[in-house]
N, C-alpha and C positions, 0 to 999 in steps of 0.2 A: 560263383564260385561255391564249390565242395562243404569246403573247409574257412571258417575265418580265420587266419593267422594277426598276432599280435601287432598294432601300430601302434606308438607312440603316442605320434602324433593325434590320436582319438583317445588314447589314455588322458594324456594333461588337457586335452580338448573338454574331453566328460572331468576331471576334475573341476576346470576352470566352470563349468556349468557349476555355477559356483552358491546354487540355494541347494542340492541335492544333498540335505545334511534331515536327519532324525526329526520327525515335528507332526504335525497333522496331516492326516490323507487328504489328499485332494484327488482329485479325478484324475488318470491318466493318462489322457492327453493334455493336461489343464485347462478341458472347457469348462464352462463360467454361467451355467444354466442360470435365468434370470431368474431373482430373487423373487421369493414370495411376500406377500403378508407377512410384517410380523404379528405373533402373537403378542399381545398382552403379555408385562414382563410380571411374572408370579411373584405373591407377595415374600415367598422365601429369599432371605438374603445368602443360605447359601451357596459360597463359591463352586463347591462340589457339583450344584443341580448348573448353575452355568457352564461351568467348563464339561460336563456330560452332553449339553443342549447343543454347545457347540460341536462337539464329536458329531453328535449326531446330522446337525445341517453340514455337517462336512460330508458325511456317506451319502447325503442327500444332492450333494454339490450347492447346497443350496449356500455360497461362499460370502457375501453379503450379510446373509444372517448369523452365521458363523464368529464372524468379525462384533457383529455387536453383542453374541451371547458372552464372549471373552471378554470384551470391555466390560461390562458387568461383573464378570467375574475379578477383573485385574480393581473395580472398584470397590467389591469386599475387601480384596487384601494386594491395597496397594504396593505392597512389601513382596509381592509373589514375583521372584524372576522367571522361574518356571513359566507360568502366565505370560509373562513381558515376550518371553522367547516364543512362546508357541503362536503367541497373536503376528510376533514378525516375521516367523515360516511362512505366514497367509499372506504377509502383504508381499512377501516376498515373491510366490507363487504369484500373484496379480502384478507383478513389475511395479508394485506399490513404494520407490525406495526411500522418498522423501518420509511416507509416515514410521517405516520399516528402519527409519536413522534417528526417528523421534523415542522411538522404545527401547532404540541399541544404546542411543546414550544414555537416555535414563538409566538402563541396567550397569553402565559404566560409571556413573555416577557411583551408584551403588558401591561398586568393585571395579577399581578405574584398571585390575587385573583379570577382568572375566577376559579368559584364553577364546572362548567358543564365540563373544560378543565380540571382542576385537579382531575374531577372523572373520567374522559374520561383516562388518563394518569396513575392514578392507578390500573383501569380495567387493560388494557394494561400491566404491568407488573404483573396483580395478573395472567393473562394468561399466562405470559412468566416464570409463577413462580419468577420471582424478587419480592419474599414475604416483603422480609424490605424495599423497595424502595414503595410497596404498604403500608404499614402500614405505613411512615412518610407520605404519602400525604393523606392518609383518617385521619390517626390525625389531621391535619390542614383542613380538610372538615369541620368535625367538630367543630371544635373551632372556624371555620368562619361562619359555616349555623349547627346550635342543628337539623332541620330541614326535613336533608337528611336523611330517614329514613334507605335506602337500606343502607347506609355505611356502618351503624353498622352491616349491617349482615355482610358487605362485612371484618367487622375489627372485627368484633369477631370468625369469621370462623379461619383466619389468626391466632389469638392466640390462638384458640382450634388448629389446625394444629401441632402449636408449642408445646400442654401443656403449656401453660402461662395459665392456667385457670383459677388463681384470674384473669389477666386482661379481661380475656372473660367476666366475670362476670362484673365486674363495665363497660363494655358497655353497655351487655344484661339491666342492671340496670337502665343506660341512657337511651337508647331507648324507657323499657317501661314508665319511668316517663317522657317521650316529648311526649310519645305513646302510654294510658294506655290502647288502643286497640288492640294492634299489638300481635297477637297472636303469630306470628313467634316468638316474643320477650320472652314472659311466654317458650312458648317452651323450646327455647334453654336457656333459664334460667336453667332450668329443666335439660336439657343434663347437662347442666355446675358442677348446684348441683353434681349432679349425676357424676360425676367427680371425684368430691372436696369427695366423698364419704358421703356429707351431703341427705341422703335418704330420710330424711322430707321436709328436704324446697324443693328437688327435686319434692316432690309427690305434693306439694305444687301447683309449679309453673304448673306441667303437668295437672291439676286439672283447673287453673285460664285461660288456651289455652283450654281447653274442652269448660267449662263456656265461651266465648267469640266465639267460632267458632265449636259447638256441632258433627258436621260431621267431624270430624277431626278424625282419626285412629292412627297415628304417636305418642302421646301423651297415646293412650290407649295400643299401644305397648311396652310402654318406662315403662309404672303404670307395664302393667301384670309380665314385662323382674324384675322390683324389688320384686313385691309380690309373682313370684315362685322361687327368688332366698332368699325369706327370709329378703331384707334387710328393708322393713319394715310392719311389724307384725300386724294384727289384728286377731283375735281367729278366727275359726269357728267352725261349731260341732263336735263332739267328735268320734273319728271313731276310733275301736278295742280299747278304752282306753284311746288314744293319745289326744290330740288336733294336728289339721291339721290346720295349721295358714295360710289366707289369701283366702283358699276355696272358698266363699261364693264369695269375691272381684274377684277373677281370671272367676270364673264360668259369672257372673256379665258384665263382661266387655268384655270375646267375645262372649257373647248376643247380648250387646248391639252394636258390631263390625254386627254382622251378620244380625238384625234385621236391618241396614241403609245398608248395602252390603252381601245381605245374598248367592251372590255366591264369596265370599273374600276367595281365593283360601288358603291364611296363614291362615286367623282364623280356617278355617277347618281344616287345617292341624292341627293345634296347638292345638287345642280343642281336636282331634281326640287322642291325641298321650295324653295329661293332663287325659281324661276319660280311656286311656288304663293304665296310671303311676299309677291314683289311685284308679285303680280296676273298676272303672266301664266300663269291656269289651264289653257287649250288646252295649250299649251307644257308643262305639269307633268304634265296628265295624256297626252300621248302617252307619256312617260318612266315614268309610274306603270305605265303599260300594259307597256312593253317590258319593264319587271323582272314583272312579271307574269307574265306568258313563259318567263322563264327561271327563274323560281324555283319553276316545273312538273318542272325537270332539271336544277336547279342547287342544289345543299344552300343554297351562298355566299351569297344572299343572302337565307336564313333568321337564317344567322350570324352578318351585318355587321348586321341590323334589331335582333338582341340584344346583339353589340358593340359597337353606335354609339350604341345609342338606349335598350335597354330596362336597360339592363346599369348603364349614364350616369343613369339617371332620366331622363331626356328622354323623360318620355314621351306630352307634347304635338305634337314634332317625329313620336314614331313614330306616332301618332295618325294623322297628316297623311297619312303615307307609306302607314300600312297600310289608309285607308280609301281609297286611290287606288286600290291595286292590287285592295283587294275587291272594287272596283267592274264589273274585268274578270272575277274570279273569286271571286264571292260563298260559293260552300261549301267553295273550301278549306280544310283541316282546318289544314293550319301557318300560315297568316296568320290566321284563325281565333284560335286559340291566343294568337298573340302578339296579335293585339288585345283578346283578354282579359284579355292580363295585364298590359297597358299602360294595360286602364283602370283595373283591381286597383290599379293604381300611381299613379291618378288618384281612388280612390274614390267611381266610378262604380259600383255592384255591379250593378245593373240589364242594365247593358249588358256586364259583365264575364260575369255569368252568362249572357247570351246566347250571346255567340261560344266561350266554352268547351263550351257544349250540343253545341255546331255540329261537333266538333270527331272524328272519325267513327275507332273505333277501330283500322285498320287505319294510322291514322297513328302515325310516333313521340313524337306528343305527349300520343298521349290519355291514357297514362298520368299525363303532369304536370299534365294538364286535367282531370281523376277525380280528384286530388288538390285540386288549385286548390277546384274547383267543391264538395269535400268541408269545407273550411277555411272557405271563405268562406258556407257555410252553417252549420256549426259556430260561424262569430264572429259571425253572425246571430240568435244562437241559437234555430237549425231545426236541433237534434238529427236529428230525424227523416230529414231532407231529407239531412243529410252523412250519414247511417247507408246511405238509400236508394239516393244517388247511388257509394258503394264497393261493394253489394250488388248494383246493375245494371250495373256493372262486370265484378264477377266472374261472373256469367252470360255477359258475353260473352266474356272472357278470363279461365278459369278455373285457369289454369295459371302467374298471374302473381303472386309469393310477397307484392309490394309492398302487391296491394289488401288481400292477407291482413295485415302489416301495420298496413297507418292504421287498418282495418275494427277491428282489436284494440285499435290505440293508442285510439282515438276510443270504444270500450265503455268501456273502463278510464276514460276522462275521465270516462264519464258513469255511473263505477259500477257500471257494470254486469260486475262480476266473469266470474262464469260465460261469459257470452257471448263474453267475452275473451279468457279458457280457450279455448272452446272454436275459437275462427277463427283464435288463434296456433297452435295447434294441427296445425289443417288447412293452414297456410302449412306446417308442419315438414314436411308429408307430403309438400310439394311440393321442400320446399329444406331436408333435414334439417340441414346443415350451416350454415344461415343463419346466423351471430351476433347479428345484430340481430331476432331472430323469439324468441330464445334470451332474451337479453336481458330483450326485454316481456315474455314471460312469467315470467322470475323480478320482476319489480316486481310485476305482479299477484299474484304469490301472495305476495307480502311483502304490497301490501297487503291481502289477504285475510285474513293473521295468520301466512299458513304458512310460516315462516321457513325451518325445512329443504328443502321443495320448494321455496324461491325459492333457497336457496344449492347446491342441488344443478345449478342454469339457469344462475347465474353463473360456478358450475366447468367446468359444457358449455361457455359461450364463451370463459372464458380459456384451454379446452382447445384450442378452433379457433383462437385467438387469442392467443396467450401475452402481446403488447402491445395489446390494448382494454385501455385506461386504467379508462374508466369501469365495466367488469366490474371490474377489480381494487381500485378503489375501494369499489363497491357491497359486496364480498364483505367489503374489508377494516372498514368502515362499520360494515356487518352483526354480526360478532364484536363488533369493538368493543359497539355496542347492547347485546349479549346477555351480555357478558363473559366470550366465553369465546377459545379461540387466540388468546391477545393478544401471542403473538410473529407471529405469522403471522400477526396483523392487518396489524401495522408493519409487517410487509417488504412484503405485499401496496400500503398506502396509499403507502410509502417510493417505491415500483416504481411507480406512478403518477405520481408527483409531478415521475420520472424522466423521464416519458413526455411529461405531461402539464403543465408548472410554473408555466401559467398560468393551471390552471383553477379558479374560485373557488371550486366543490365538494370539490375533493381537496384545495385549501387550510383548506378546515374541517375536512376528515375529518383530516389530519394536527397542525391544532391542540386536535381535539377525543381524537387522540390522546394526545399530551402536556401536557394535562391531566389524563389520566386516569394519566401518569405523572407525574403533581406538576409537573410542569414548566411553572409557572403563567406566569414573563414570558414563558419561546420560546413559550407556547401563545395569552396575551394576541395578540404577537407575528403567530404567523399568524393567528389568528381574523382582525384589522383589515386586515389584508391581503385575506382572502377576503372581505371587504367591500368592499375596493374594486375588487373585481373582478367580485363580482355584488353589486352595490350593492340595499341593501333586504329581501334575503331572511329570511325571518322566523327559521329555523331559525338560521342562526349568528350572527343578532342576538340569537337568544335562547341559544346558546349564549356571544357576549360577556357578555351579561348572569349568568348562570351561573361564570363566571370569576371575577366581580368583586363575585358572593355571596361567591366563598369566599375570598378575602382581603378581608370587612367592606366592602366597599369598597360600599355601600347605595344611597347616590347614584346612583353609575354605573350600578352595576345595573336598578335601576327604567328608569333613562331606557332604556335597552337592550330592555327587557322589555316597554316602553308601544311602542316604536317595532316589536318585532316585532307584538305584538297590534296595531297600524294595518295590519298590511300580513298577518296571518293571515288567512286566511276562515274557517276551522272549526277546531274541537278547539280552545278557548281559553282548555277551562277550568285546564287545569296554568298558563297564564302568568297567569292572573287570582289564582289563589291565591299564586303566587309571587310578586305586588307586594303584595296582602292583609298578607303573610309581612314583606314586607320593612317595610311600608308602619307595620307597629304595633310595630316597631323587636324584633320575635320571632326566637329564632337558626332 
């Protein structure tokens, strides 16, 4: 786009990039070079020497050395707030919030009303998603100094996130009272009134933001949404004997945006849709054609369709737009892929298949389109076509490991384990360090009963990525299942839980581990948590039944075994035997 328009969302994001505060300089890209060996500390105990040395190290991007010298300076002058703040700024550039908080707290012990230190601390809590703590600090800052404009924005955003709209309203009202020309304040006042369904008030505040800063687009889009939803009405010209609310205002706002920014993708798309829906099909098609021409050289067109429509599940609007564009460029791979995704979203399988099949192998969407096709065929109980689509893709692009991954996964799902193994190994020839391919191969070996080979593959995954929670869990659960290496199994599962604490399958493994250790109540708590995370999973349900069986809670055990039986598609003999045994009252 030729000229950059002002974006409030970007502005606020920029403000909340909380550590762009005056301090020691670091490299522009935030990179951190390997620290060189520190020279022996000089005999001088001059804090100015150490501070200067820290600055020199920063200029050479030796961040660790700079930290060392600043700490030496602080040792020489432990009361210096300036030096401590300089060190805090470096820690923040390193994302070292723990050490930054230590020095901020030292500053606040010395001066509890240090505004800059308070803001830094609040911003860290904001970044760490500890919003209650951030809120308390921001409220204190405003009470101490009502002229800290950005703090109002931070505090207001917390209240909006927590749906405390009345409190957000109070904050933004204070902001514009203290800063009458703060267009961001009026914009967020409008957003807050919108939340409160006080639409005329919202309209007023958005217009104030535009009066102060006419180049903004966000207030215009907010007004457009309200006008299109008839939340604020002005009667337009008659159409077919009926009054069409807000048409003139809607058209006028889109024209304003496009006068300022003629290539604004969103405005052009929304205007085309609006014209199409209000019967101005010719004008709509003119814009569709313009978008089609631009899409050939501008990836933002496809990106905006994904972001504004497909990701938001606005499939009907996406299809109006895409079908309009395809009238001009019917064989375009990118647009056909997006059209296939939109048709898949409304479950029009035939049209989805048609458009996915038109995606050429030189398109950046070819991989996605192929996988889409394969999954559609699989879900349509056409496994042969699913396999064929992936095999054809491999013939066309034989060095794409993703095709081998999915082909292997489908063979595995169809219980053709020998073929799955062969395909996954071919993928590993292309990408030997692919943790996904090794993991899948390990699962195939496990399903074939080759536990040692499965363990070997999971170890390879962990060797490639020590933080792969699913491999850690799989290996740990395998050890539990085999009743071997139980100490290591516990370490693996607990590490997996630290990485993915909300994963139901990992939580199930933890519950099963606790059960094996005889910690029955803790096991039951973990397994009940697991079933809330993965509702109706038959293995977890069976595990809960097993725990209830161990404490002679037969009715509960039978209840969970029966639930597991309903959900389990095969290998139900063990469950049936458990239910039979408990039903007859045997131990």
